[in-house]
TIKESE-80598 format. One record per residue (C-alpha): residue in one letter; x, y, z. Coordinates in steps of 0.001 Angstrom, whole numbers, plus 524288, in hexadecimal, padded with zeros to 5 digits. Layout:
BEGIN
AXYZ ...
END
This chain:
BEGIN
M800008000080000 N8061680CB27FB55 I7FF23818AB800B8 P802CA8254E7F9D9 P805198315380262 A7F9FA83B00803EB P7FAED844927F882 F7F834850608012D S7FC978565F80E09 H7F57085ACC81A48 A7F6DB868CF815A0 Q7F0ED865A080863 V7E57485EC280ED7 R7E2DE86AA781763 E7E30C873A880B88 E7D9F486ADB803BD L7D07986A1C80F1C K7D017878EC8104A L7CB048799280255 I7C19386E5480460 R7BC0887498810B6 Q7B9828811580917 K7B236879987FE95 A7AAB1871CE808C6 Q7A37187E1280CD7 A79BEC87D4D80003 Q7984886EFB801CC K78D578712780BA9 T7823986EAA80249 P776048665480446 G77B5685CAF7FA53 N7883E85ADD8015D L781A7859C080EA2 K7793484ED38092E L78527848A8802DA A78C18848A480FFD F78058842228164D S77FC2837A580BC3 C78E0A8343880E60 I78C7E831DF81CFB D78FB6824C282300 L7860E8263982E32 T78D8C820798396B T78B0381AF8846E4 L796DE814A884D1D N794708155485BA1 P796A580AE686604 T7886C80D13869E5 D783078098D85C71 T778A77FEF585D9A I76FF07F7718544D T764D48007C85845 R76CF480C8B8556A A771DE8073784867 T763EB804138445F G75F1C811B4847E3 F76ACE817FE84149 T767D88108C834C9 Q75950813BC83558 K75CAC822298353E V763EA81FED82871 N7581B818678233A E74F17823C5826B9 F757E582E5C82150 A7533682EBE8132F K74514830BC81741 A7488D83B4D82119 Y7522C842AE81867 P74F5D83F1C80A30 E7578784A6F804D8 V764308451E80A94 P76AFB8387F8063F N76CD682E7D810FE V779C082B9C8179B A78379822DD8108F A784F88186D81B09 I7829E81455828F3 C78F4D810F683002 I78ED78083B83C06 Y796637FDDF84386 P796F17F06383D12 N78E447E9828470B L7831C7F2C884360 V784227F112834A7 S779937E69F83417 T770507EF6A83BCA V7722A7FA7E83222 R770E57F120826A2 E763E07EC0D82BAA T75EB87F9CA82E6C L763E3801FE8232D A759C2804CE818B3 A75EEB811A181311 P763A680F4C80521 D771CB811FE80183 V776558137280FB0 K7820080A8E8120A I78569802F981E4E A79326805FA822EF S799FD7FF4E82E3B V7A67D8021A8356A A7AEBB7F5FA8374F G7BC7C7F1488399F G7BDB37F4A0847EC F7B80B8025084675 P7BBF080C4884B0B S7C9B78087684F5B S7CC9A7FDA68457C M7D4927F7418504B T7D1A77E90784DDA F7D5AA7DD948454E A7D4CC7DED383694 E7CD387D215835D7 L7C2CD7D76283EFD K7C1D47E3E78372C T7BF797DCD782A70 E7B59C7D3A58309B E7AE117DEB283728 A7AD617E5F182A38 R7A90B7D99B8231E L79E687D6E682D2F A7997D7E4EC82C5D V797CE7E34D81DB1 A7917F7D5FF81F7D N787A07DC8882877 G784457E6FE81E86 A78EAE7F19A81E8D E791857F74881130 E79CC77FFBD815D0 I7A76D7FD5981FDD D7AF1D807C682720 I7BBF08033782D29 V7C70B80A72833CD L7D4E380A6782EA0 P7DCFC8029383886 L7E3E980E5583E44 W7EC05805CB8474A A7F2BD8006283B2F F7F29D80CC0832F5 L7F8EE8153183D65 D803E780B2283E7C G8063580C1582FE7 N800AC7FEA582CD0 L7F98D802DF82094 H7F99D7F54581A93 Y7F1D57EFEC8261B C7E7DC7FAD882459 F7E6CF7F800815D8 D7E50E7E962817E9 E7DAAF7EB2C82259 I7D28B7F4A681A3D A7D3BC7EBCF80E5B A7CF587E01E81661 V7C33C7E72E81B49 K7C00C7EBA080D85 K7C1117DDA6808B7 A7B89B7D8B1813F2 I7AD507E1FB8112F G7AC5F7DF6E802A2 K7A43F7E97E7FB58 A7A14A7F1A98076C H7A7C67FEF2807B8 L7B34B800EA810CC K7B60980DCF817A9 V7C32880EE281E7B I7C3F981895829B5 L7D16381EDA82ACB E7CF35825B1837DB S7D5B18314383143 G7D5AD839B083D81 V7DEF88300B843DD L7E7B082F56837E5 G7E83183E2B837AE D7F34283FB682DFF I7EF348418381FD1 E7F98F837FC81B0A R7F44482D38823EA I7E63682FFB81FDD W7EAAD82F0B811B5 Q7F1898221281457 A7E5B981C6281B65 S7DCB2820E481079 F7E53B81B1E805E4 L7E72B80DD380C2C S7D89280CC680F4D L7D4E680FB780147 E7DEFE8062B7FC26 A7DA067FBA18057E G7CC407FCDE80008 A7C5128073B807F4 D7B91680C3C800CD F7B8F58180D809CD I7C2CF81E5C812BC K7BD33824B281EE9 T7C34182E9A8281F S7BF4F82A83835CC T7B79D821AE83EC8 G7B1EF82CF08466B K7B607825DD852DD L7C26D82DC985560 P7C3F383C5F85803 Q7CB4083DF784B24 A7C0E583D798407E A7BF87841948324B T7C71384D7B82DAE P7C717854B1820AD E7D5CA8524481FA3 A7D3E9843988209B A7C8758440A81739 Y7D05D84B7B80D1C T7DBB1841EC80E47 M7D2E08360880D19 C7CBAC83BA280168 R7D89D83E5E7FAC0 A7DC46830107FD00 I7CF6B82BE67F6CB E7D23F835097EB6E W7DFC782F127E9FF W7D9F48216F7EA20 Y7CFC2824FF7DFE9 N7D9F182AEE7D6E5 K7E25281EB67D85A T7D7CE8143D7D6F2 G7CB4C81A7F7D1E7 E7C444815357DDFA K7BBA881E5D7E5CC R7BCA281C447F46C G7B47E8233F7FEA7 F7B71382C9C809DB K7B04A82D7681709 P7B30E837E182136 A7AE038342082EAA G7AF6D8383D83CB8 G7AAFF8454284222 I7A3848498A835F8 S796CA84F1C83B1A T793F985C1883451 P78F9D85ED082661 D79B3E867ED82460 E7A4B285CF2827F0 A79DEE8539781E96 L79E4A85DA1813A9 L7ACD685FD9815B7 Y7AF618515C81385 I7A6AF851B480780 S7AEDC85D1F80295 I7BB80855A4804CA V7B65E84A0F7FD0B K7B15A852F97F253 E7BE2685A657F0D6 V7C73C84EA07F19E L7BF5E843BA7EB50 G7B4A784AB17E3DE D7A5EB84A1C7E2E0 E7A64A83BB97DEEE W7A955838647ED27 L79DF1840437F2A9 N7947E835187F491 N7928A82AD17FF0C R7991E8204E7F6F1 L7A631827227F8C2 F7A43A8309C80401 R79ED582E368119A I79E6B835CF81E47 G79EBC82E1982ADF A795B28351F8344B S78AA58344B83DFF R7874984262841F0 L78968847EA83450 A77CA98428082EBB N773B484A618379D N77C22856838363B L77B82855E38275F L76CC6853F2827AC S76B5485F96830BF V772A4868538272B I76B9C862F781B3C Y75E2E864F98214C K761F88711C82922 K75CB486BBB835DE G7616C862A384088 I760048544F83C99 T7636B848518449E H75ED783D3083BF7 F76A768349183F73 
END
């Protein structure tokens, strides 16, 4: 595995983001607010999640189209693997995917064999998308080949299901390391690369998003394959969501602005977007 160096510096990223932030001010349109909503992976990943809660959570997604027919539904429901079958049995909303975290989420501190089996079982129970965490314990020691092999093994185990690899970019911090993690994840078969678990204080940042989107751009130019991007962790306001949309638009282009290639991992964001769209407080979810 030969990872090229990042073709930009911290200073260049800061300058690019200044321009993108300026352009983002013009992105607050009803169409883009609805686009942001349609790209949400509506997420509940709490130790207090129960079958009853997962059922109610899913019913709210089922009821959404009738309550708010002008707004497209969320892209997916993201839950723990043991609740996948509950969501599968309850979900009636068309085109909403079932996503599951797996692989020892959120720490990824377990055996590779258990990670692949958990991911396989989640798919067997109805998950269409799997979110796993890059094994930071190996990456931070420089064992990139282990990281590659583990991601590739999970991808093989889940077959046609989509794989999102979470870099925990706030922990990596350095742009060069985020670039390396992005590149090896894409090369190992990740369909999406994702910033964060949302379980650590360090969450998504525009700097990480820019770096990861540039890696996706590099991959596309090299292979012709379009891979997706998912910011997650701490994204709760419409302005934050629109900034990430602007980053994707400027780096990757309008072809990536759909929920096949762009997701936002969030829980509070959905109600906040609805409140801005309808100009009144809404707490549907």
